[in-house]
mmCIF entry with sequence, helices, sheets and N, C-alpha, C, O atoms, coordinates in Angstrom:
data_MODEL
# 
_entry.id   MODEL 
# 
_entity.id                         1 
_entity.type                       polymer 
_entity.pdbx_number_of_molecules   1 
# 
_entity_poly.entity_id                      1 
_entity_poly.type                           'polypeptide(L)' 
_entity_poly.nstd_linkage                   no 
_entity_poly.nstd_monomer                   no 
_entity_poly.pdbx_seq_one_letter_code       
;(UNK)(UNK)(UNK)(UNK)(UNK)(UNK)(UNK)(UNK)(UNK)(UNK)(UNK)(UNK)(UNK)(UNK)(UNK)(UNK)
(UNK)(UNK)(UNK)(UNK)(UNK)(UNK)(UNK)(UNK)(UNK)(UNK)(UNK)(UNK)(UNK)(UNK)(UNK)(UNK)
(UNK)(UNK)(UNK)(UNK)(UNK)(UNK)(UNK)(UNK)(UNK)(UNK)(UNK)(UNK)(UNK)(UNK)(UNK)(UNK)
(UNK)(UNK)(UNK)(UNK)
;
_entity_poly.pdbx_seq_one_letter_code_can   XXXXXXXXXXXXXXXXXXXXXXXXXXXXXXXXXXXXXXXXXXXXXXXXXXXX 
_entity_poly.pdbx_strand_id                 A 
# 
loop_
_entity_poly_seq.entity_id 
_entity_poly_seq.num 
_entity_poly_seq.mon_id 
_entity_poly_seq.hetero 
1 1  UNK n 
1 2  UNK n 
1 3  UNK n 
1 4  UNK n 
1 5  UNK n 
1 6  UNK n 
1 7  UNK n 
1 8  UNK n 
1 9  UNK n 
1 10 UNK n 
1 11 UNK n 
1 12 UNK n 
1 13 UNK n 
1 14 UNK n 
1 15 UNK n 
1 16 UNK n 
1 17 UNK n 
1 18 UNK n 
1 19 UNK n 
1 20 UNK n 
1 21 UNK n 
1 22 UNK n 
1 23 UNK n 
1 24 UNK n 
1 25 UNK n 
1 26 UNK n 
1 27 UNK n 
1 28 UNK n 
1 29 UNK n 
1 30 UNK n 
1 31 UNK n 
1 32 UNK n 
1 33 UNK n 
1 34 UNK n 
1 35 UNK n 
1 36 UNK n 
1 37 UNK n 
1 38 UNK n 
1 39 UNK n 
1 40 UNK n 
1 41 UNK n 
1 42 UNK n 
1 43 UNK n 
1 44 UNK n 
1 45 UNK n 
1 46 UNK n 
1 47 UNK n 
1 48 UNK n 
1 49 UNK n 
1 50 UNK n 
1 51 UNK n 
1 52 UNK n 
# 
_struct_asym.id          A 
_struct_asym.entity_id   1 
# 
loop_
_struct_conf.conf_type_id 
_struct_conf.id 
_struct_conf.pdbx_PDB_helix_id 
_struct_conf.beg_label_comp_id 
_struct_conf.beg_label_asym_id 
_struct_conf.beg_label_seq_id 
_struct_conf.pdbx_beg_PDB_ins_code 
_struct_conf.end_label_comp_id 
_struct_conf.end_label_asym_id 
_struct_conf.end_label_seq_id 
_struct_conf.pdbx_end_PDB_ins_code 
_struct_conf.beg_auth_comp_id 
_struct_conf.beg_auth_asym_id 
_struct_conf.beg_auth_seq_id 
_struct_conf.end_auth_comp_id 
_struct_conf.end_auth_asym_id 
_struct_conf.end_auth_seq_id 
_struct_conf.pdbx_PDB_helix_class 
_struct_conf.details 
_struct_conf.pdbx_PDB_helix_length 
HELX_P HELX_P1 AA1 UNK A 4  ? UNK A 15 ? UNK A 4  UNK A 15 1 ? 12 
HELX_P HELX_P2 AA2 UNK A 17 ? UNK A 19 ? UNK A 17 UNK A 19 5 ? 3  
HELX_P HELX_P3 AA3 UNK A 41 ? UNK A 43 ? UNK A 41 UNK A 43 5 ? 3  
# 
_struct_conf_type.id          HELX_P 
_struct_conf_type.criteria    ? 
_struct_conf_type.reference   ? 
# 
loop_
_struct_sheet.id 
_struct_sheet.type 
_struct_sheet.number_strands 
_struct_sheet.details 
AA1 ? 2 ? 
AA2 ? 2 ? 
# 
loop_
_struct_sheet_order.sheet_id 
_struct_sheet_order.range_id_1 
_struct_sheet_order.range_id_2 
_struct_sheet_order.offset 
_struct_sheet_order.sense 
AA1 1 2 ? anti-parallel 
AA2 1 2 ? anti-parallel 
# 
loop_
_struct_sheet_range.sheet_id 
_struct_sheet_range.id 
_struct_sheet_range.beg_label_comp_id 
_struct_sheet_range.beg_label_asym_id 
_struct_sheet_range.beg_label_seq_id 
_struct_sheet_range.pdbx_beg_PDB_ins_code 
_struct_sheet_range.end_label_comp_id 
_struct_sheet_range.end_label_asym_id 
_struct_sheet_range.end_label_seq_id 
_struct_sheet_range.pdbx_end_PDB_ins_code 
_struct_sheet_range.beg_auth_comp_id 
_struct_sheet_range.beg_auth_asym_id 
_struct_sheet_range.beg_auth_seq_id 
_struct_sheet_range.end_auth_comp_id 
_struct_sheet_range.end_auth_asym_id 
_struct_sheet_range.end_auth_seq_id 
AA1 1 UNK A 20 ? UNK A 21 ? UNK A 20 UNK A 21 
AA1 2 UNK A 25 ? UNK A 26 ? UNK A 25 UNK A 26 
AA2 1 UNK A 35 ? UNK A 37 ? UNK A 35 UNK A 37 
AA2 2 UNK A 45 ? UNK A 47 ? UNK A 45 UNK A 47 
# 
loop_
_atom_site.group_PDB 
_atom_site.id 
_atom_site.type_symbol 
_atom_site.label_atom_id 
_atom_site.label_alt_id 
_atom_site.label_comp_id 
_atom_site.label_asym_id 
_atom_site.label_entity_id 
_atom_site.label_seq_id 
_atom_site.pdbx_PDB_ins_code 
_atom_site.Cartn_x 
_atom_site.Cartn_y 
_atom_site.Cartn_z 
_atom_site.occupancy 
_atom_site.B_iso_or_equiv 
_atom_site.pdbx_formal_charge 
_atom_site.auth_seq_id 
_atom_site.auth_comp_id 
_atom_site.auth_asym_id 
_atom_site.auth_atom_id 
_atom_site.pdbx_PDB_model_num 
ATOM 1   N N  . UNK A 1 1  ? 173.524 -41.743 66.426 1.00 0.00 ? 1  UNK A N  1 
ATOM 2   C CA . UNK A 1 1  ? 174.640 -42.568 66.018 1.00 0.00 ? 1  UNK A CA 1 
ATOM 3   C C  . UNK A 1 1  ? 175.782 -41.669 65.540 1.00 0.00 ? 1  UNK A C  1 
ATOM 4   O O  . UNK A 1 1  ? 175.548 -40.672 64.857 1.00 0.00 ? 1  UNK A O  1 
ATOM 5   N N  . UNK A 1 2  ? 176.994 -42.019 65.894 1.00 0.00 ? 2  UNK A N  1 
ATOM 6   C CA . UNK A 1 2  ? 178.148 -41.228 65.493 1.00 0.00 ? 2  UNK A CA 1 
ATOM 7   C C  . UNK A 1 2  ? 178.415 -41.407 64.002 1.00 0.00 ? 2  UNK A C  1 
ATOM 8   O O  . UNK A 1 2  ? 178.246 -42.496 63.454 1.00 0.00 ? 2  UNK A O  1 
ATOM 9   N N  . UNK A 1 3  ? 178.831 -40.335 63.365 1.00 0.00 ? 3  UNK A N  1 
ATOM 10  C CA . UNK A 1 3  ? 179.187 -40.430 61.955 1.00 0.00 ? 3  UNK A CA 1 
ATOM 11  C C  . UNK A 1 3  ? 180.544 -41.100 61.816 1.00 0.00 ? 3  UNK A C  1 
ATOM 12  O O  . UNK A 1 3  ? 181.297 -41.217 62.783 1.00 0.00 ? 3  UNK A O  1 
ATOM 13  N N  . UNK A 1 4  ? 180.844 -41.535 60.604 1.00 0.00 ? 4  UNK A N  1 
ATOM 14  C CA . UNK A 1 4  ? 182.145 -42.156 60.350 1.00 0.00 ? 4  UNK A CA 1 
ATOM 15  C C  . UNK A 1 4  ? 183.274 -41.178 60.611 1.00 0.00 ? 4  UNK A C  1 
ATOM 16  O O  . UNK A 1 4  ? 184.344 -41.575 61.073 1.00 0.00 ? 4  UNK A O  1 
ATOM 17  N N  . UNK A 1 5  ? 183.049 -39.894 60.319 1.00 0.00 ? 5  UNK A N  1 
ATOM 18  C CA . UNK A 1 5  ? 184.077 -38.883 60.556 1.00 0.00 ? 5  UNK A CA 1 
ATOM 19  C C  . UNK A 1 5  ? 184.370 -38.754 62.043 1.00 0.00 ? 5  UNK A C  1 
ATOM 20  O O  . UNK A 1 5  ? 185.534 -38.665 62.434 1.00 0.00 ? 5  UNK A O  1 
ATOM 21  N N  . UNK A 1 6  ? 183.334 -38.742 62.880 1.00 0.00 ? 6  UNK A N  1 
ATOM 22  C CA . UNK A 1 6  ? 183.521 -38.682 64.333 1.00 0.00 ? 6  UNK A CA 1 
ATOM 23  C C  . UNK A 1 6  ? 184.328 -39.884 64.827 1.00 0.00 ? 6  UNK A C  1 
ATOM 24  O O  . UNK A 1 6  ? 185.216 -39.742 65.668 1.00 0.00 ? 6  UNK A O  1 
ATOM 25  N N  . UNK A 1 7  ? 184.013 -41.055 64.303 1.00 0.00 ? 7  UNK A N  1 
ATOM 26  C CA . UNK A 1 7  ? 184.739 -42.263 64.707 1.00 0.00 ? 7  UNK A CA 1 
ATOM 27  C C  . UNK A 1 7  ? 186.196 -42.182 64.266 1.00 0.00 ? 7  UNK A C  1 
ATOM 28  O O  . UNK A 1 7  ? 187.090 -42.555 65.024 1.00 0.00 ? 7  UNK A O  1 
ATOM 29  N N  . UNK A 1 8  ? 186.443 -41.704 63.061 1.00 0.00 ? 8  UNK A N  1 
ATOM 30  C CA . UNK A 1 8  ? 187.822 -41.583 62.577 1.00 0.00 ? 8  UNK A CA 1 
ATOM 31  C C  . UNK A 1 8  ? 188.619 -40.590 63.418 1.00 0.00 ? 8  UNK A C  1 
ATOM 32  O O  . UNK A 1 8  ? 189.781 -40.841 63.737 1.00 0.00 ? 8  UNK A O  1 
ATOM 33  N N  . UNK A 1 9  ? 187.999 -39.461 63.780 1.00 0.00 ? 9  UNK A N  1 
ATOM 34  C CA . UNK A 1 9  ? 188.673 -38.456 64.618 1.00 0.00 ? 9  UNK A CA 1 
ATOM 35  C C  . UNK A 1 9  ? 188.962 -39.038 65.996 1.00 0.00 ? 9  UNK A C  1 
ATOM 36  O O  . UNK A 1 9  ? 190.052 -38.842 66.534 1.00 0.00 ? 9  UNK A O  1 
ATOM 37  N N  . UNK A 1 10 ? 187.997 -39.753 66.571 1.00 0.00 ? 10 UNK A N  1 
ATOM 38  C CA . UNK A 1 10 ? 188.200 -40.388 67.879 1.00 0.00 ? 10 UNK A CA 1 
ATOM 39  C C  . UNK A 1 10 ? 189.342 -41.393 67.820 1.00 0.00 ? 10 UNK A C  1 
ATOM 40  O O  . UNK A 1 10 ? 190.166 -41.454 68.732 1.00 0.00 ? 10 UNK A O  1 
ATOM 41  N N  . UNK A 1 11 ? 189.391 -42.182 66.747 1.00 0.00 ? 11 UNK A N  1 
ATOM 42  C CA . UNK A 1 11 ? 190.463 -43.163 66.597 1.00 0.00 ? 11 UNK A CA 1 
ATOM 43  C C  . UNK A 1 11 ? 191.817 -42.472 66.449 1.00 0.00 ? 11 UNK A C  1 
ATOM 44  O O  . UNK A 1 11 ? 192.808 -42.926 67.020 1.00 0.00 ? 11 UNK A O  1 
ATOM 45  N N  . UNK A 1 12 ? 191.866 -41.386 65.691 1.00 0.00 ? 12 UNK A N  1 
ATOM 46  C CA . UNK A 1 12 ? 193.123 -40.652 65.529 1.00 0.00 ? 12 UNK A CA 1 
ATOM 47  C C  . UNK A 1 12 ? 193.602 -40.072 66.854 1.00 0.00 ? 12 UNK A C  1 
ATOM 48  O O  . UNK A 1 12 ? 194.796 -40.102 67.149 1.00 0.00 ? 12 UNK A O  1 
ATOM 49  N N  . UNK A 1 13 ? 192.674 -39.542 67.657 1.00 0.00 ? 13 UNK A N  1 
ATOM 50  C CA . UNK A 1 13 ? 193.053 -39.004 68.968 1.00 0.00 ? 13 UNK A CA 1 
ATOM 51  C C  . UNK A 1 13 ? 193.605 -40.112 69.852 1.00 0.00 ? 13 UNK A C  1 
ATOM 52  O O  . UNK A 1 13 ? 194.606 -39.918 70.541 1.00 0.00 ? 13 UNK A O  1 
ATOM 53  N N  . UNK A 1 14 ? 192.956 -41.272 69.835 1.00 0.00 ? 14 UNK A N  1 
ATOM 54  C CA . UNK A 1 14 ? 193.388 -42.388 70.680 1.00 0.00 ? 14 UNK A CA 1 
ATOM 55  C C  . UNK A 1 14 ? 194.746 -42.920 70.234 1.00 0.00 ? 14 UNK A C  1 
ATOM 56  O O  . UNK A 1 14 ? 195.563 -43.303 71.072 1.00 0.00 ? 14 UNK A O  1 
ATOM 57  N N  . UNK A 1 15 ? 194.997 -42.948 68.937 1.00 0.00 ? 15 UNK A N  1 
ATOM 58  C CA . UNK A 1 15 ? 196.242 -43.510 68.414 1.00 0.00 ? 15 UNK A CA 1 
ATOM 59  C C  . UNK A 1 15 ? 197.415 -42.544 68.480 1.00 0.00 ? 15 UNK A C  1 
ATOM 60  O O  . UNK A 1 15 ? 198.558 -42.958 68.283 1.00 0.00 ? 15 UNK A O  1 
ATOM 61  N N  . UNK A 1 16 ? 197.165 -41.276 68.749 1.00 0.00 ? 16 UNK A N  1 
ATOM 62  C CA . UNK A 1 16 ? 198.230 -40.281 68.807 1.00 0.00 ? 16 UNK A CA 1 
ATOM 63  C C  . UNK A 1 16 ? 199.082 -40.519 70.057 1.00 0.00 ? 16 UNK A C  1 
ATOM 64  O O  . UNK A 1 16 ? 198.573 -40.409 71.173 1.00 0.00 ? 16 UNK A O  1 
ATOM 65  N N  . UNK A 1 17 ? 200.361 -40.840 69.892 1.00 0.00 ? 17 UNK A N  1 
ATOM 66  C CA . UNK A 1 17 ? 201.209 -41.141 71.057 1.00 0.00 ? 17 UNK A CA 1 
ATOM 67  C C  . UNK A 1 17 ? 201.355 -39.971 72.032 1.00 0.00 ? 17 UNK A C  1 
ATOM 68  O O  . UNK A 1 17 ? 201.618 -40.193 73.214 1.00 0.00 ? 17 UNK A O  1 
ATOM 69  N N  . UNK A 1 18 ? 201.193 -38.749 71.569 1.00 0.00 ? 18 UNK A N  1 
ATOM 70  C CA . UNK A 1 18 ? 201.342 -37.607 72.480 1.00 0.00 ? 18 UNK A CA 1 
ATOM 71  C C  . UNK A 1 18 ? 200.177 -37.495 73.464 1.00 0.00 ? 18 UNK A C  1 
ATOM 72  O O  . UNK A 1 18 ? 200.266 -36.742 74.434 1.00 0.00 ? 18 UNK A O  1 
ATOM 73  N N  . UNK A 1 19 ? 199.090 -38.227 73.234 1.00 0.00 ? 19 UNK A N  1 
ATOM 74  C CA . UNK A 1 19 ? 197.958 -38.229 74.164 1.00 0.00 ? 19 UNK A CA 1 
ATOM 75  C C  . UNK A 1 19 ? 198.105 -39.289 75.251 1.00 0.00 ? 19 UNK A C  1 
ATOM 76  O O  . UNK A 1 19 ? 197.256 -39.393 76.137 1.00 0.00 ? 19 UNK A O  1 
ATOM 77  N N  . UNK A 1 20 ? 199.169 -40.067 75.189 1.00 0.00 ? 20 UNK A N  1 
ATOM 78  C CA . UNK A 1 20 ? 199.415 -41.130 76.171 1.00 0.00 ? 20 UNK A CA 1 
ATOM 79  C C  . UNK A 1 20 ? 200.645 -40.774 76.991 1.00 0.00 ? 20 UNK A C  1 
ATOM 80  O O  . UNK A 1 20 ? 201.737 -40.623 76.442 1.00 0.00 ? 20 UNK A O  1 
ATOM 81  N N  . UNK A 1 21 ? 200.478 -40.642 78.275 1.00 0.00 ? 21 UNK A N  1 
ATOM 82  C CA . UNK A 1 21 ? 201.578 -40.338 79.190 1.00 0.00 ? 21 UNK A CA 1 
ATOM 83  C C  . UNK A 1 21 ? 202.134 -41.648 79.729 1.00 0.00 ? 21 UNK A C  1 
ATOM 84  O O  . UNK A 1 21 ? 201.387 -42.486 80.234 1.00 0.00 ? 21 UNK A O  1 
ATOM 85  N N  . UNK A 1 22 ? 203.428 -41.816 79.622 1.00 0.00 ? 22 UNK A N  1 
ATOM 86  C CA . UNK A 1 22 ? 204.112 -43.043 80.048 1.00 0.00 ? 22 UNK A CA 1 
ATOM 87  C C  . UNK A 1 22 ? 203.559 -44.270 79.329 1.00 0.00 ? 22 UNK A C  1 
ATOM 88  O O  . UNK A 1 22 ? 203.773 -45.399 79.773 1.00 0.00 ? 22 UNK A O  1 
ATOM 89  N N  . UNK A 1 23 ? 202.855 -44.057 78.230 1.00 0.00 ? 23 UNK A N  1 
ATOM 90  C CA . UNK A 1 23 ? 202.319 -45.156 77.441 1.00 0.00 ? 23 UNK A CA 1 
ATOM 91  C C  . UNK A 1 23 ? 201.088 -45.817 78.014 1.00 0.00 ? 23 UNK A C  1 
ATOM 92  O O  . UNK A 1 23 ? 200.530 -46.721 77.392 1.00 0.00 ? 23 UNK A O  1 
ATOM 93  N N  . UNK A 1 24 ? 200.639 -45.379 79.212 1.00 0.00 ? 24 UNK A N  1 
ATOM 94  C CA . UNK A 1 24 ? 199.479 -46.043 79.832 1.00 0.00 ? 24 UNK A CA 1 
ATOM 95  C C  . UNK A 1 24 ? 198.378 -45.091 80.270 1.00 0.00 ? 24 UNK A C  1 
ATOM 96  O O  . UNK A 1 24 ? 197.243 -45.525 80.469 1.00 0.00 ? 24 UNK A O  1 
ATOM 97  N N  . UNK A 1 25 ? 198.676 -43.806 80.425 1.00 0.00 ? 25 UNK A N  1 
ATOM 98  C CA . UNK A 1 25 ? 197.675 -42.843 80.890 1.00 0.00 ? 25 UNK A CA 1 
ATOM 99  C C  . UNK A 1 25 ? 197.232 -41.973 79.722 1.00 0.00 ? 25 UNK A C  1 
ATOM 100 O O  . UNK A 1 25 ? 198.041 -41.259 79.128 1.00 0.00 ? 25 UNK A O  1 
ATOM 101 N N  . UNK A 1 26 ? 195.952 -42.036 79.397 1.00 0.00 ? 26 UNK A N  1 
ATOM 102 C CA . UNK A 1 26 ? 195.415 -41.240 78.293 1.00 0.00 ? 26 UNK A CA 1 
ATOM 103 C C  . UNK A 1 26 ? 195.007 -39.870 78.815 1.00 0.00 ? 26 UNK A C  1 
ATOM 104 O O  . UNK A 1 26 ? 194.260 -39.771 79.788 1.00 0.00 ? 26 UNK A O  1 
ATOM 105 N N  . UNK A 1 27 ? 195.498 -38.809 78.167 1.00 0.00 ? 27 UNK A N  1 
ATOM 106 C CA . UNK A 1 27 ? 195.126 -37.457 78.544 1.00 0.00 ? 27 UNK A CA 1 
ATOM 107 C C  . UNK A 1 27 ? 194.975 -36.613 77.287 1.00 0.00 ? 27 UNK A C  1 
ATOM 108 O O  . UNK A 1 27 ? 195.948 -36.328 76.589 1.00 0.00 ? 27 UNK A O  1 
ATOM 109 N N  . UNK A 1 28 ? 193.733 -36.220 77.013 1.00 0.00 ? 28 UNK A N  1 
ATOM 110 C CA . UNK A 1 28 ? 193.440 -35.359 75.875 1.00 0.00 ? 28 UNK A CA 1 
ATOM 111 C C  . UNK A 1 28 ? 192.202 -34.533 76.227 1.00 0.00 ? 28 UNK A C  1 
ATOM 112 O O  . UNK A 1 28 ? 191.082 -35.027 76.101 1.00 0.00 ? 28 UNK A O  1 
ATOM 113 N N  . UNK A 1 29 ? 192.386 -33.280 76.667 1.00 0.00 ? 29 UNK A N  1 
ATOM 114 C CA . UNK A 1 29 ? 191.252 -32.451 77.059 1.00 0.00 ? 29 UNK A CA 1 
ATOM 115 C C  . UNK A 1 29 ? 190.241 -32.213 75.932 1.00 0.00 ? 29 UNK A C  1 
ATOM 116 O O  . UNK A 1 29 ? 189.085 -31.886 76.202 1.00 0.00 ? 29 UNK A O  1 
ATOM 117 N N  . UNK A 1 30 ? 190.663 -32.373 74.683 1.00 0.00 ? 30 UNK A N  1 
ATOM 118 C CA . UNK A 1 30 ? 189.752 -32.167 73.551 1.00 0.00 ? 30 UNK A CA 1 
ATOM 119 C C  . UNK A 1 30 ? 188.841 -33.364 73.310 1.00 0.00 ? 30 UNK A C  1 
ATOM 120 O O  . UNK A 1 30 ? 187.880 -33.264 72.546 1.00 0.00 ? 30 UNK A O  1 
ATOM 121 N N  . UNK A 1 31 ? 189.126 -34.479 73.942 1.00 0.00 ? 31 UNK A N  1 
ATOM 122 C CA . UNK A 1 31 ? 188.337 -35.703 73.760 1.00 0.00 ? 31 UNK A CA 1 
ATOM 123 C C  . UNK A 1 31 ? 187.254 -35.761 74.831 1.00 0.00 ? 31 UNK A C  1 
ATOM 124 O O  . UNK A 1 31 ? 187.567 -35.851 76.018 1.00 0.00 ? 31 UNK A O  1 
ATOM 125 N N  . UNK A 1 32 ? 185.979 -35.712 74.427 1.00 0.00 ? 32 UNK A N  1 
ATOM 126 C CA . UNK A 1 32 ? 184.891 -35.691 75.414 1.00 0.00 ? 32 UNK A CA 1 
ATOM 127 C C  . UNK A 1 32 ? 184.579 -37.055 76.036 1.00 0.00 ? 32 UNK A C  1 
ATOM 128 O O  . UNK A 1 32 ? 183.803 -37.129 76.988 1.00 0.00 ? 32 UNK A O  1 
ATOM 129 N N  . UNK A 1 33 ? 185.162 -38.120 75.522 1.00 0.00 ? 33 UNK A N  1 
ATOM 130 C CA . UNK A 1 33 ? 184.848 -39.453 76.042 1.00 0.00 ? 33 UNK A CA 1 
ATOM 131 C C  . UNK A 1 33 ? 185.424 -39.650 77.440 1.00 0.00 ? 33 UNK A C  1 
ATOM 132 O O  . UNK A 1 33 ? 186.481 -39.111 77.769 1.00 0.00 ? 33 UNK A O  1 
ATOM 133 N N  . UNK A 1 34 ? 184.729 -40.417 78.246 1.00 0.00 ? 34 UNK A N  1 
ATOM 134 C CA . UNK A 1 34 ? 185.187 -40.742 79.596 1.00 0.00 ? 34 UNK A CA 1 
ATOM 135 C C  . UNK A 1 34 ? 185.949 -42.064 79.573 1.00 0.00 ? 34 UNK A C  1 
ATOM 136 O O  . UNK A 1 34 ? 186.900 -42.242 80.333 1.00 0.00 ? 34 UNK A O  1 
ATOM 137 N N  . UNK A 1 35 ? 185.544 -42.983 78.716 1.00 0.00 ? 35 UNK A N  1 
ATOM 138 C CA . UNK A 1 35 ? 186.193 -44.279 78.593 1.00 0.00 ? 35 UNK A CA 1 
ATOM 139 C C  . UNK A 1 35 ? 186.639 -44.455 77.146 1.00 0.00 ? 35 UNK A C  1 
ATOM 140 O O  . UNK A 1 35 ? 185.846 -44.277 76.221 1.00 0.00 ? 35 UNK A O  1 
ATOM 141 N N  . UNK A 1 36 ? 187.898 -44.803 76.955 1.00 0.00 ? 36 UNK A N  1 
ATOM 142 C CA . UNK A 1 36 ? 188.428 -45.028 75.606 1.00 0.00 ? 36 UNK A CA 1 
ATOM 143 C C  . UNK A 1 36 ? 189.163 -46.361 75.572 1.00 0.00 ? 36 UNK A C  1 
ATOM 144 O O  . UNK A 1 36 ? 189.604 -46.853 76.611 1.00 0.00 ? 36 UNK A O  1 
ATOM 145 N N  . UNK A 1 37 ? 189.298 -46.954 74.372 1.00 0.00 ? 37 UNK A N  1 
ATOM 146 C CA . UNK A 1 37 ? 190.097 -48.173 74.276 1.00 0.00 ? 37 UNK A CA 1 
ATOM 147 C C  . UNK A 1 37 ? 191.545 -47.860 74.628 1.00 0.00 ? 37 UNK A C  1 
ATOM 148 O O  . UNK A 1 37 ? 192.036 -46.766 74.349 1.00 0.00 ? 37 UNK A O  1 
ATOM 149 N N  . UNK A 1 38 ? 192.216 -48.809 75.233 1.00 0.00 ? 38 UNK A N  1 
ATOM 150 C CA . UNK A 1 38 ? 193.629 -48.621 75.580 1.00 0.00 ? 38 UNK A CA 1 
ATOM 151 C C  . UNK A 1 38 ? 194.448 -48.405 74.313 1.00 0.00 ? 38 UNK A C  1 
ATOM 152 O O  . UNK A 1 38 ? 193.971 -48.643 73.203 1.00 0.00 ? 38 UNK A O  1 
ATOM 153 N N  . UNK A 1 39 ? 195.686 -47.951 74.494 1.00 0.00 ? 39 UNK A N  1 
ATOM 154 C CA . UNK A 1 39 ? 196.581 -47.673 73.377 1.00 0.00 ? 39 UNK A CA 1 
ATOM 155 C C  . UNK A 1 39 ? 196.665 -48.887 72.453 1.00 0.00 ? 39 UNK A C  1 
ATOM 156 O O  . UNK A 1 39 ? 196.640 -48.751 71.230 1.00 0.00 ? 39 UNK A O  1 
ATOM 157 N N  . UNK A 1 40 ? 196.765 -50.063 73.046 1.00 0.00 ? 40 UNK A N  1 
ATOM 158 C CA . UNK A 1 40 ? 196.661 -51.321 72.300 1.00 0.00 ? 40 UNK A CA 1 
ATOM 159 C C  . UNK A 1 40 ? 195.246 -51.819 72.574 1.00 0.00 ? 40 UNK A C  1 
ATOM 160 O O  . UNK A 1 40 ? 194.971 -52.365 73.643 1.00 0.00 ? 40 UNK A O  1 
ATOM 161 N N  . UNK A 1 41 ? 194.353 -51.630 71.610 1.00 0.00 ? 41 UNK A N  1 
ATOM 162 C CA . UNK A 1 41 ? 192.918 -51.832 71.854 1.00 0.00 ? 41 UNK A CA 1 
ATOM 163 C C  . UNK A 1 41 ? 192.568 -53.240 72.335 1.00 0.00 ? 41 UNK A C  1 
ATOM 164 O O  . UNK A 1 41 ? 191.530 -53.423 72.972 1.00 0.00 ? 41 UNK A O  1 
ATOM 165 N N  . UNK A 1 42 ? 193.392 -54.223 72.052 1.00 0.00 ? 42 UNK A N  1 
ATOM 166 C CA . UNK A 1 42 ? 193.104 -55.582 72.515 1.00 0.00 ? 42 UNK A CA 1 
ATOM 167 C C  . UNK A 1 42 ? 193.273 -55.721 74.030 1.00 0.00 ? 42 UNK A C  1 
ATOM 168 O O  . UNK A 1 42 ? 192.876 -56.732 74.609 1.00 0.00 ? 42 UNK A O  1 
ATOM 169 N N  . UNK A 1 43 ? 193.860 -54.709 74.671 1.00 0.00 ? 43 UNK A N  1 
ATOM 170 C CA . UNK A 1 43 ? 194.124 -54.767 76.111 1.00 0.00 ? 43 UNK A CA 1 
ATOM 171 C C  . UNK A 1 43 ? 192.944 -54.269 76.948 1.00 0.00 ? 43 UNK A C  1 
ATOM 172 O O  . UNK A 1 43 ? 193.008 -54.318 78.176 1.00 0.00 ? 43 UNK A O  1 
ATOM 173 N N  . UNK A 1 44 ? 191.881 -53.795 76.319 1.00 0.00 ? 44 UNK A N  1 
ATOM 174 C CA . UNK A 1 44 ? 190.710 -53.361 77.071 1.00 0.00 ? 44 UNK A CA 1 
ATOM 175 C C  . UNK A 1 44 ? 190.467 -51.868 76.971 1.00 0.00 ? 44 UNK A C  1 
ATOM 176 O O  . UNK A 1 44 ? 190.744 -51.245 75.945 1.00 0.00 ? 44 UNK A O  1 
ATOM 177 N N  . UNK A 1 45 ? 189.942 -51.300 78.054 1.00 0.00 ? 45 UNK A N  1 
ATOM 178 C CA . UNK A 1 45 ? 189.523 -49.907 78.074 1.00 0.00 ? 45 UNK A CA 1 
ATOM 179 C C  . UNK A 1 45 ? 190.217 -49.165 79.226 1.00 0.00 ? 45 UNK A C  1 
ATOM 180 O O  . UNK A 1 45 ? 190.729 -49.787 80.157 1.00 0.00 ? 45 UNK A O  1 
ATOM 181 N N  . UNK A 1 46 ? 190.224 -47.841 79.150 1.00 0.00 ? 46 UNK A N  1 
ATOM 182 C CA . UNK A 1 46 ? 190.806 -47.026 80.219 1.00 0.00 ? 46 UNK A CA 1 
ATOM 183 C C  . UNK A 1 46 ? 189.935 -45.792 80.467 1.00 0.00 ? 46 UNK A C  1 
ATOM 184 O O  . UNK A 1 46 ? 189.272 -45.293 79.557 1.00 0.00 ? 46 UNK A O  1 
ATOM 185 N N  . UNK A 1 47 ? 189.948 -45.317 81.696 1.00 0.00 ? 47 UNK A N  1 
ATOM 186 C CA . UNK A 1 47 ? 189.247 -44.074 82.026 1.00 0.00 ? 47 UNK A CA 1 
ATOM 187 C C  . UNK A 1 47 ? 190.102 -42.883 81.601 1.00 0.00 ? 47 UNK A C  1 
ATOM 188 O O  . UNK A 1 47 ? 191.328 -42.926 81.704 1.00 0.00 ? 47 UNK A O  1 
ATOM 189 N N  . UNK A 1 48 ? 189.454 -41.824 81.124 1.00 0.00 ? 48 UNK A N  1 
ATOM 190 C CA . UNK A 1 48 ? 190.208 -40.667 80.663 1.00 0.00 ? 48 UNK A CA 1 
ATOM 191 C C  . UNK A 1 48 ? 190.323 -39.585 81.721 1.00 0.00 ? 48 UNK A C  1 
ATOM 192 O O  . UNK A 1 48 ? 191.284 -38.816 81.707 1.00 0.00 ? 48 UNK A O  1 
ATOM 193 N N  . UNK A 1 49 ? 189.387 -39.507 82.619 1.00 0.00 ? 49 UNK A N  1 
ATOM 194 C CA . UNK A 1 49 ? 189.421 -38.466 83.648 1.00 0.00 ? 49 UNK A CA 1 
ATOM 195 C C  . UNK A 1 49 ? 188.468 -38.838 84.778 1.00 0.00 ? 49 UNK A C  1 
ATOM 196 O O  . UNK A 1 49 ? 187.588 -39.685 84.621 1.00 0.00 ? 49 UNK A O  1 
ATOM 197 N N  . UNK A 1 50 ? 188.662 -38.202 85.892 1.00 0.00 ? 50 UNK A N  1 
ATOM 198 C CA . UNK A 1 50 ? 187.773 -38.382 87.027 1.00 0.00 ? 50 UNK A CA 1 
ATOM 199 C C  . UNK A 1 50 ? 186.706 -37.291 86.973 1.00 0.00 ? 50 UNK A C  1 
ATOM 200 O O  . UNK A 1 50 ? 187.025 -36.109 86.851 1.00 0.00 ? 50 UNK A O  1 
ATOM 201 N N  . UNK A 1 51 ? 185.462 -37.686 87.064 1.00 0.00 ? 51 UNK A N  1 
ATOM 202 C CA . UNK A 1 51 ? 184.357 -36.731 86.993 1.00 0.00 ? 51 UNK A CA 1 
ATOM 203 C C  . UNK A 1 51 ? 184.073 -36.191 88.398 1.00 0.00 ? 51 UNK A C  1 
ATOM 204 O O  . UNK A 1 51 ? 183.957 -36.958 89.353 1.00 0.00 ? 51 UNK A O  1 
ATOM 205 N N  . UNK A 1 52 ? 183.966 -34.899 88.511 1.00 0.00 ? 52 UNK A N  1 
ATOM 206 C CA . UNK A 1 52 ? 183.694 -34.271 89.803 1.00 0.00 ? 52 UNK A CA 1 
ATOM 207 C C  . UNK A 1 52 ? 182.220 -34.049 89.977 1.00 0.00 ? 52 UNK A C  1 
ATOM 208 O O  . UNK A 1 52 ? 181.792 -33.529 91.007 1.00 0.00 ? 52 UNK A O  1 
# 
């Protein structure tokens, strides 16, 4: 189970506007997640990268 600190860091990364390109594309190489909540979390989820 993730610690509260891990969840807070993940939320901060997701909420940081510099990690969102054009407001819709999430890009943060430091974030290991493949799927993250959209910038406005009520809008669903988004993929962070394509896995090779």
